C-alpha positions in Angstrom: -135.2 -80.2 -168.3 -138.9 -79.3 -169.2 -142.2 -81.2 -168.2 -145.1 -81.1 -170.7 -148.4 -80.7 -169.4 -151.0 -78.3 -171.6 -151.7 -76.1 -168.8 -148.2 -75.3 -167.1 -146.2 -75.3 -170.8 -146.8 -71.9 -171.7 -145.8 -70.4 -168.2 -142.4 -71.9 -168.7 -141.1 -70.3 -171.3 -140.9 -67.0 -170.5 -138.3 -68.4 -168.2 -136.5 -70.3 -170.7 -136.3 -66.4 -172.3 -134.7 -64.8 -169.6 -132.2 -67.6 -169.3 -131.6 -67.1 -173.0 -130.8 -63.5 -172.6 -128.9 -63.8 -169.5 -126.4 -66.9 -171.5 -126.1 -64.3 -174.3 -125.4 -61.2 -172.3 -122.4 -63.8 -170.8 -121.2 -64.2 -174.2 -120.5 -60.9 -174.9 -117.7 -60.6 -173.9 -116.1 -62.7 -176.4 -113.2 -65.4 -175.2 -110.3 -65.8 -177.3 -109.9 -68.3 -179.9 -107.8 -71.5 -179.1 -106.0 -73.9 -181.3 -104.6 -77.0 -181.1 -100.5 -77.6 -182.0 -99.7 -78.4 -185.7 -100.0 -81.7 -187.0 -98.0 -82.4 -190.1 -100.5 -82.8 -193.6 -97.5 -83.8 -195.5 -94.2 -82.4 -196.6 -93.6 -79.7 -199.3 -90.9 -82.0 -201.5 -91.1 -79.8 -204.8 -87.5 -79.2 -205.6 -88.3 -75.8 -206.8 -89.8 -74.8 -203.2 -86.5 -74.1 -201.2 -87.4 -70.9 -199.4 -91.1 -70.8 -198.5 -91.7 -67.1 -197.3 -95.4 -66.7 -197.8 -98.4 -69.1 -197.2 -102.1 -68.2 -198.5 -105.1 -70.5 -199.2 -107.2 -70.3 -202.1 -110.7 -68.5 -201.9 -112.7 -71.0 -204.6 -109.8 -73.9 -205.7 -110.8 -76.5 -202.7 -107.7 -77.9 -200.7 -105.3 -75.2 -202.7 -102.3 -73.1 -201.2 -100.0 -71.0 -202.9 -96.8 -70.3 -201.6 -93.0 -68.8 -203.1 -89.6 -68.7 -202.9 -87.6 -65.7 -200.4 -84.8 -63.9 -202.4 -82.6 -65.5 -205.1 -85.6 -67.0 -207.0 -87.3 -65.8 -209.8 -90.6 -64.1 -210.3 -93.1 -67.1 -209.7 -95.5 -68.5 -207.1 -96.4 -72.3 -207.1 -99.6 -74.1 -206.1 -99.6 -76.9 -203.8 -102.3 -78.9 -202.1 -103.7 -79.1 -198.2 -101.1 -82.2 -197.9 -97.9 -80.2 -199.4 -98.0 -81.8 -203.1 -97.2 -79.5 -206.2 -100.2 -78.6 -208.4 -98.4 -75.6 -210.6 -95.8 -73.3 -211.3 -96.8 -70.1 -212.5 -93.8 -67.7 -214.0 -94.9 -64.1 -213.7 -93.4 -62.9 -217.2 -93.2 -60.0 -219.2 -96.1 -59.8 -221.8 -95.8 -61.6 -224.5 -92.2 -62.9 -223.5 -90.9 -65.8 -221.3 -88.8 -62.8 -219.8 -89.4 -63.2 -216.2 -90.7 -59.5 -214.5 -88.2 -58.2 -211.7 -87.6 -60.2 -208.5 -85.6 -58.4 -205.3 -87.2 -60.4 -202.6 -90.2 -61.9 -202.3 -91.0 -61.9 -198.9 -95.1 -63.0 -198.4 -98.5 -63.2 -200.5 -102.0 -62.1 -199.7 -105.0 -62.6 -201.4 -108.0 -60.6 -201.4 -110.6 -58.5 -204.0 -109.4 -56.7 -206.5 -110.4 -54.7 -209.8 -113.0 -56.9 -211.0 -115.6 -58.1 -209.1 -116.6 -61.8 -208.3 -112.5 -62.2 -209.3 -110.3 -63.1 -206.4 -106.0 -62.0 -206.8 -103.3 -62.8 -205.2 -101.2 -60.5 -204.0 -97.0 -61.5 -204.1 -95.0 -58.9 -202.2 -91.6 -57.9 -203.1 -91.0 -55.8 -200.1 -87.7 -57.0 -198.4 -85.1 -54.8 -197.9 -82.6 -56.0 -195.3 -80.7 -52.8 -196.0 -83.5 -50.9 -195.8 -82.3 -48.8 -198.8 -85.2 -49.2 -201.6 -87.0 -46.3 -202.7 -90.1 -48.0 -204.0 -91.1 -51.8 -203.2 -93.4 -53.6 -205.4 -96.6 -56.0 -204.8 -97.5 -58.0 -208.0 -101.5 -58.6 -208.2 -102.6 -61.9 -209.8 -105.8 -62.7 -210.9 -106.0 -66.1 -208.8 -105.8 -69.1 -211.6 -107.7 -72.4 -211.3 -105.7 -75.2 -209.7 -107.2 -78.6 -209.6 -105.9 -81.1 -206.6 -105.8 -83.9 -209.7 -103.3 -81.7 -211.0 -100.8 -83.0 -208.5 -100.4 -86.5 -210.8 -99.1 -84.0 -213.6 -98.3 -80.5 -212.4 -98.5 -77.5 -214.7 -95.9 -75.1 -215.5 -97.5 -71.8 -217.4 -96.3 -68.5 -218.0 -99.1 -65.2 -216.6 -98.8 -62.4 -219.4 -100.8 -61.0 -221.3 -102.9 -58.8 -218.4 -103.1 -62.0 -216.2 -100.7 -59.4 -213.6 -100.0 -55.9 -212.7 -97.2 -54.6 -210.6 -97.7 -52.0 -208.3 -95.2 -49.6 -207.1 -95.2 -48.8 -203.4 -93.5 -46.2 -201.3 -93.6 -45.4 -197.1 -93.9 -41.8 -196.4 -91.3 -41.8 -193.6 -88.5 -43.6 -195.6 -87.6 -47.4 -196.6 -88.3 -50.1 -194.0 -87.4 -54.2 -194.2 -90.9 -56.0 -194.3 -91.8 -59.6 -194.2 -95.5 -59.1 -194.0 -99.1 -58.2 -195.9 -102.5 -58.8 -195.9 -105.7 -57.7 -197.9 -108.5 -56.8 -195.9 -111.5 -58.6 -197.6 -113.9 -56.3 -196.4 -112.4 -53.1 -198.2 -109.7 -53.9 -200.3 -107.3 -52.2 -198.7 -103.6 -53.8 -198.5 -101.5 -53.7 -195.4 -97.9 -53.9 -194.9 -95.9 -54.9 -191.8 -92.2 -53.8 -191.0 -90.2 -56.6 -189.8 -87.5 -55.2 -187.3 -89.0 -51.5 -186.2 -90.2 -51.3 -182.7 -92.7 -51.0 -182.8 -93.5 -52.3 -185.8 -95.4 -49.9 -188.4 -98.4 -51.3 -190.1 -98.9 -49.3 -193.4 -101.7 -49.1 -195.6 -102.5 -48.6 -199.3 -106.5 -48.2 -200.2 -108.5 -50.5 -203.0 -108.6 -46.9 -204.8 -105.0 -46.0 -204.9 -104.1 -49.7 -205.5 -106.3 -49.7 -208.4 -105.1 -46.1 -209.8 -102.3 -47.5 -212.0 -100.0 -45.0 -210.5 -97.3 -45.5 -207.9 -98.7 -45.1 -204.3 -97.6 -43.0 -201.2 -98.5 -45.7 -198.0 -100.1 -44.2 -194.9 -98.8 -45.4 -191.2 -102.0 -47.3 -190.3 -100.9 -48.1 -186.8 -97.9 -48.9 -184.4 -97.8 -52.4 -182.7 -96.0 -53.1 -179.9 -95.1 -56.7 -179.2 -91.5 -56.5 -177.5 -88.0 -56.0 -178.5 -87.5 -59.3 -178.9 -90.0 -59.9 -181.8 -89.5 -60.0 -185.2 -92.6 -60.2 -187.8 -91.6 -62.2 -190.4 -95.6 -63.0 -191.5 -98.8 -61.0 -191.7 -102.5 -62.8 -192.5 -106.4 -62.0 -191.8 -108.8 -64.3 -192.0 -111.4 -64.6 -194.8 -114.2 -62.8 -192.7 -111.8 -60.0 -192.0 -112.4 -60.9 -188.4 -109.0 -61.8 -187.3 -105.4 -60.9 -188.1 -102.1 -62.8 -187.0 -99.0 -61.4 -186.9 -96.1 -63.8 -187.0 -92.3 -64.5 -186.1 -89.6 -67.0 -185.8 -91.4 -69.0 -183.0 -94.3 -66.9 -182.1 -97.9 -65.8 -183.3 -100.3 -63.4 -182.1 -103.7 -63.4 -183.2 -105.7 -59.8 -182.9 -109.5 -60.0 -182.7 -111.5 -57.3 -185.5 -115.1 -56.2 -184.2 -117.8 -55.8 -186.4 -117.2 -52.5 -187.9 -114.0 -51.8 -186.6 -111.1 -50.5 -188.9 -108.1 -52.7 -189.3 -105.8 -50.1 -187.2 -107.8 -50.2 -184.3 -108.2 -54.2 -184.4 -104.4 -54.0 -183.8 -104.6 -51.5 -181.6 -106.2 -53.6 -179.1 -104.5 -57.0 -176.7 -103.3 -60.1 -179.1 -103.1 -63.6 -177.9 -100.4 -65.9 -178.6 -101.4 -68.7 -180.5 -99.4 -71.9 -181.2 -96.4 -72.6 -184.0 -94.5 -75.5 -184.5 -90.8 -75.7 -183.7 -89.3 -74.3 -187.7 -85.9 -73.9 -189.0 -87.0 -70.6 -190.1 -90.6 -70.4 -190.1 -91.8 -67.1 -192.3 -95.2 -68.2 -193.8 -99.0 -68.7 -192.3 -101.7 -68.4 -193.4 -105.8 -69.0 -192.5 -107.9 -72.1 -194.5 -110.0 -71.4 -197.0 -112.8 -70.8 -194.3 -111.0 -69.0 -191.4 -111.5 -72.1 -189.2 -107.7 -73.1 -188.6 -104.8 -72.1 -190.1 -101.1 -73.8 -191.8 -97.7 -73.0 -191.5 -94.3 -73.4 -193.2 -91.0 -72.8 -192.9 -88.3 -72.4 -195.4 -85.5 -75.0 -196.1 -85.9 -78.0 -198.4 -88.9 -81.5 -197.7 -90.5 -78.9 -195.1 -93.5 -80.2 -192.9 -96.6 -78.5 -193.6 -98.7 -78.2 -190.5 -102.1 -77.3 -189.4 -103.5 -76.1 -186.5 -107.2 -77.2 -185.8 -109.6 -74.5 -183.7 -110.6 -75.7 -180.5 -112.4 -73.1 -179.4 -116.4 -72.8 -180.8 -116.2 -69.3 -182.3 -115.5 -70.4 -185.8 -116.6 -70.0 -189.0 -120.2 -72.1 -190.1 -118.6 -74.7 -192.8 -120.3 -74.3 -195.9 -121.8 -77.2 -197.7 -120.8 -78.3 -200.8 -123.6 -78.5 -203.5 -121.8 -79.0 -206.4 -117.9 -79.3 -206.3 -115.5 -78.1 -208.9 -114.4 -80.6 -211.8 -117.6 -82.3 -210.9 -119.3 -84.7 -214.1 -121.7 -82.2 -216.4 -123.8 -83.4 -219.9 -123.3 -81.3 -222.4 -124.3 -80.5 -226.1 -122.1 -79.3 -229.2 -123.8 -80.0 -232.4 -124.3 -76.0 -232.6 -128.0 -76.9 -232.5 -130.9 -73.9 -231.4 -132.1 -75.4 -228.3 -134.6 -72.8 -227.7 -135.4 -72.5 -223.6 -136.5 -75.7 -222.8 -133.0 -76.9 -221.9 -133.0 -74.7 -219.0 -135.5 -76.6 -217.2 -135.9 -79.3 -214.8 -137.9 -81.9 -216.7 -135.8 -81.3 -219.7 -134.4 -85.0 -220.9 -130.6 -84.8 -221.5 -130.1 -87.9 -221.7 -128.8 -88.4 -224.9 -126.4 -85.7 -224.3 -122.7 -86.8 -224.0 -121.1 -86.3 -220.6 -117.5 -85.6 -219.2 -115.9 -84.1 -216.0 -114.6 -80.4 -216.0 -113.0 -78.0 -216.6 -115.0 -78.6 -220.3 -113.7 -76.9 -223.5 -110.8 -77.0 -225.8 -107.5 -75.1 -226.7 -105.9 -74.9 -223.4 -104.9 -78.1 -222.5 -105.9 -78.5 -219.2 -109.5 -79.6 -219.7 -110.4 -83.1 -218.1 -113.5 -83.2 -221.2 -112.4 -81.8 -224.8 -115.5 -81.0 -226.4 -116.0 -80.5 -230.2 -116.4 -77.0 -231.9 -117.5 -78.3 -235.7 -115.4 -79.7 -238.8 -114.4 -76.2 -239.2 -111.6 -74.5 -237.1 -112.7 -71.1 -238.7 -116.5 -71.5 -238.4 -116.8 -73.0 -234.7 -120.1 -73.6 -232.6 -120.6 -70.3 -231.4 -122.5 -71.6 -228.3 -122.1 -74.8 -226.2 -124.4 -76.3 -223.7 -124.2 -77.9 -220.0 -126.4 -79.3 -218.1 -126.0 -81.0 -214.1 -128.2 -82.0 -211.3 -127.7 -81.7 -207.6 -129.5 -82.5 -204.5 -130.1 -80.5 -201.7 -131.6 -80.8 -198.1 -132.5 -78.5 -195.4 -133.2 -75.9 -198.0 -135.5 -73.8 -195.7 -132.4 -73.1 -193.7 -130.0 -72.1 -196.4 -128.5 -68.6 -195.5 -126.1 -68.0 -198.6 -125.6 -69.6 -201.9 -122.5 -68.9 -203.7 -121.7 -69.8 -207.0 -118.0 -69.6 -209.2 -117.5 -69.9 -212.5 -114.8 -70.0 -214.9 -115.8 -69.3 -218.5 -114.6 -68.5 -222.1 -115.8 -65.9 -223.5 -119.4 -65.7 -222.5 -121.8 -67.0 -219.9 -125.4 -67.8 -218.6 -126.2 -69.7 -215.6 -129.4 -70.7 -214.6 -130.8 -72.5 -211.5 -134.3 -74.8 -211.9 -134.9 -72.3 -214.8 -134.2 -68.9 -213.8 -131.4 -67.3 -214.7 -128.9 -66.4 -211.3 -125.3 -65.4 -213.6 -124.7 -63.8 -217.1 -121.3 -62.3 -217.7 -120.1 -61.3 -221.5 -123.7 -61.8 -223.1 -126.5 -59.8 -224.1 -129.6 -60.5 -222.5 -131.4 -61.6 -225.1 -128.8 -63.6 -226.9 -129.6 -65.9 -229.1 -127.8 -69.6 -229.8 -125.9 -68.0 -232.6 -125.0 -64.4 -230.7 -121.6 -64.2 -230.1 -119.9 -62.8 -226.7 -119.8 -59.5 -226.6 -115.9 -59.4 -225.7 -112.9 -61.8 -225.1 -111.6 -62.0 -221.4 -108.2 -63.5 -222.4 -106.6 -62.1 -219.1 -109.4 -63.7 -217.0 -110.3 -66.7 -218.8 -108.7 -69.2 -215.9 -110.1 -67.3 -213.1 -113.0 -68.2 -210.8 -115.9 -65.6 -211.0 -118.0 -65.4 -207.5 -121.5 -64.4 -207.4 -124.4 -64.7 -205.5 -127.4 -66.8 -205.8 -130.7 -66.2 -204.1 -131.3 -69.3 -201.7 -134.9 -69.5 -202.1 -134.5 -71.2 -205.7 -133.2 -73.8 -204.2 -135.7 -76.7 -203.8 -135.6 -79.7 -201.9 -134.2 -82.8 -203.5 -133.3 -82.4 -207.1 -132.1 -79.5 -208.2 -131.0 -78.6 -211.8 -128.2 -76.0 -213.2 -128.3 -75.4 -216.4 -124.9 -73.1 -218.4 -124.7 -71.4 -222.2 -121.1 -70.6 -223.0 -121.1 -68.3 -226.0 -117.6 -68.1 -228.1 -116.6 -64.2 -228.7 -116.1 -65.0 -232.8 -116.5 -68.4 -234.8 -112.6 -68.3 -234.9 -111.9 -68.1 -231.1 -109.2 -70.7 -230.1 -110.0 -72.0 -226.9 -113.3 -72.6 -224.5 -113.5 -72.8 -220.7 -116.2 -74.1 -218.4 -116.3 -75.2 -215.1 -118.9 -74.3 -212.0 -119.1 -75.1 -208.4 -121.9 -74.4 -205.7 -121.8 -74.2 -202.4 -124.6 -73.0 -199.3 -124.0 -71.7 -195.9 -126.7 -73.5 -193.7 -128.2 -72.8 -190.5 -128.9 -75.4 -188.2 -131.9 -77.6 -189.3 -134.9 -78.4 -186.5 -136.3 -81.5 -186.1 -140.0 -81.4 -184.6 -140.7 -83.6 -181.9 -144.8 -84.8 -181.3 -145.9 -86.2 -178.3 -149.2 -87.3 -177.5 -150.3 -89.4 -174.7 -153.1 -92.0 -174.0 -154.5 -91.1 -170.9 -153.0 -88.5 -170.5 -154.3 -87.1 -166.8 -152.3 -89.9 -165.4 -148.9 -88.2 -165.6 -146.5 -86.0 -166.9 -143.9 -86.4 -169.8 -140.2 -84.5 -168.6 -138.0 -83.6 -171.7 -134.6 -82.8 -171.3 -132.9 -80.7 -173.1 -135.7 -78.1 -173.0 -137.5 -77.2 -176.3 -136.6 -74.4 -178.3 -139.9 -72.8 -179.3 -143.4 -71.9 -177.4 -145.1 -73.3 -180.1 -143.9 -76.7 -181.1 -141.2 -78.9 -179.6 -138.2 -78.4 -182.1 -134.7 -79.5 -181.5 -131.7 -78.9 -183.8 -130.9 -81.7 -185.9 -128.7 -84.9 -184.3 -130.1 -83.5 -180.6 -130.4 -86.5 -178.2 -133.5 -86.0 -176.5 -134.6 -87.8 -173.0 -138.1 -88.2 -172.3 -139.0 -89.3 -168.6 -142.6 -90.8 -167.9 -143.5 -89.2 -164.2 -146.9 -91.2 -163.4 -149.7 -89.7 -160.9 -150.2 -90.9 -157.8 -151.7 -95.0 -158.4 -150.7 -94.9 -161.9 -148.0 -96.1 -164.0 -146.8 -96.3 -167.6 -147.6 -98.7 -169.4 -145.0 -98.2 -172.7 -143.7 -95.6 -174.6 -144.8 -95.7 -178.4 -141.9 -94.5 -181.1 -143.3 -94.3 -184.6 -141.1 -95.0 -187.5 -140.4 -91.6 -189.4 -142.0 -92.8 -192.5 -145.4 -93.8 -190.9 -145.7 -90.8 -188.2 -149.2 -91.9 -187.1 -149.2 -95.8 -187.6 -149.2 -97.6 -184.7 -148.1 -100.8 -186.7 -145.2 -99.2 -187.4 -144.5 -97.9 -183.7 -141.7 -99.7 -181.8 -142.5 -100.4 -178.1 -140.4 -99.2 -174.9 -141.2 -99.9 -171.3 -138.7 -98.1 -169.4 -139.6 -94.5 -167.7 -136.6 -93.1 -169.5 -136.3 -93.2 -173.3 -133.9 -91.7 -175.2 -134.3 -90.3 -179.2 -131.8 -88.9 -181.9 -133.7 -86.6 -183.7 -132.1 -87.2 -187.1 -135.7 -86.7 -188.4 -138.8 -85.5 -187.2 -140.4 -88.1 -184.6 -143.7 -88.3 -182.8 -144.1 -90.4 -179.6 -146.8 -91.7 -177.7 -147.4 -92.0 -173.9 -149.5 -94.9 -172.8 -150.6 -94.6 -169.6 -152.2 -97.1 -167.4 -153.8 -96.9 -163.7 -151.6 -98.7 -161.6 -149.8 -102.0 -162.0 -146.1 -103.0 -163.5 -144.3 -101.1 -166.0 -142.8 -104.1 -167.3 -145.5 -106.0 -168.9 -144.9 -109.2 -170.8 -143.7 -108.3 -174.4 -147.0 -110.6 -175.6 -149.2 -108.5 -172.9 -148.0 -105.2 -174.7 -148.9 -106.5 -178.1 -152.1 -107.2 -176.9 -152.8 -103.9 -175.3 -151.4 -102.1 -178.4 -153.8 -103.8 -180.7 -156.4 -102.8 -178.3 -155.4 -99.2 -178.1 -155.1 -98.9 -181.8 -158.9 -100.0 -182.2 -159.7 -97.4 -179.7 -158.1 -94.6 -181.3 -159.2 -95.2 -184.8 -162.8 -94.5 -183.2 -162.0 -91.6 -181.3 -160.8 -89.4 -183.8 -159.3 -87.2 -181.6 -158.2 -83.4 -183.1 -154.6 -82.3 -183.4 -152.5 -79.3 -182.8 -149.2 -77.6 -183.8 -146.5 -79.8 -181.9 -149.0 -82.4 -179.9 -152.3 -83.9 -180.5 -155.2 -83.6 -177.8 -154.7 -85.4 -174.8 -157.5 -88.3 -174.4 -158.7 -87.9 -171.1 -160.8 -90.7 -170.8 -160.8 -92.7 -168.1 -160.5 -96.0 -169.6 -157.8 -98.7 -167.6 -156.3 -100.1 -170.7 
């Protein structure tokens, strides 16, 4: 609680600073994360999912999870929604054929970086070995396909081939092991395999460089983990930030914390905490959600519930803000004309362009909006233009801005007229310049890219995108784009002025967080208490309308000594003191006093200062 007097204000802030330092020091020993029990999100009822043995959350396709069956199934993965609905089935087939790749015993699935920067990859672990007899094991690395929740109405089935996946052969340095848990470090790209029944469990590592070498990889033993003789590890997971690691077994799960700069091996050498898991028939699947806040579990068996466990501690990641979601509606121009450069600017009039939801394109059969390519399929339009506006607020506290794009074959993206992404396209490409190369293997993948947050403007922003075909005879075109911001907590300013300011003090609770102006995190409920001097009283507060912050004609009146405000916006309040008497004046007298007060204010034009206008120290008894 803070008493606000001009003479006392500066002397109190250093005390607040010390208190803050002590509070931060007390938090250096981070408390363990806690989670609520599992809550059913829905039932996984797809007929093909009978023994879900792995689970991982998509990083770019909203509300999408990936899973697969245990041994006995063919080489395939399933996309499901976070409510359990089937969205897609992807078959891992040999290039140019419909023949499935080998599948001995798929046990877990991971997600992480890979050979192409900006692309997220699935790592499907064919690592099961009940007899500990396999000379080598396999991991399939797949460029994560783009999936939409709206596909639940008509789930997709497609073969993955022609370079969309690669198999990686792995060997243990000390003989065969049975294993059911894998994860990929998002910070390094290294892959880790957790053995199932060894006591202690072995955690084996293959580096990113080894995974991308194109040759068989001999892993190294990174660390051993002893969780007791009765524990059997059936799954493993790492958070999107890389800061938390889970090892799960039947009816139990342990969470390991990883400090900044710490290796995975050192983190797993620490002391874990137990986290809840639901009672499941044979629970072998666990994953953090897309940002690492809570986690999901899923059991083997038909028609199993999908559980979500909400984080109950305050140590979770900052929730990102979708500024533009996937599958949004875009305006587009597909007539082959030369639009120069004006089309990239916010002021450009695209009212005559067509509009439709993404994906936009042609030739693949997954489009929500089919765009035109001209009358000759062998001489298609090279460049198609897209535009979209979106609103942003509190852009001054945007800490990170990330775009994700689906494109085929070349693309350039502009935010408010400034280029923020270019791929497969020469810097000075004209409207009829083809893309540099086809990207067949990645045309159905999200490419993420960083954007300078300073390019955002408060209010309406404009995205403009050009997609170029590799040749006039190209068979297909694809486009979608999303934009997500991570925002700090915006601050709201409280301005307090006083009439007859020496006749009382204003106490503020909670304390402001700035030495020069009274600011609070948006949404803070602030209590102002009037503490009159001897023989003085509060006549009333004036609470100015945010749209008219200095106009008393738009101010509300509150005659109570204690008054609360919710700072959703900047607010201005004035305390009007009087010489004795009751503070509870009849409303008509208050209105008259307000009118007189306003006339006096207009005539006395006092200078202002940041956070508080100068006090009027007149002795007038209003």
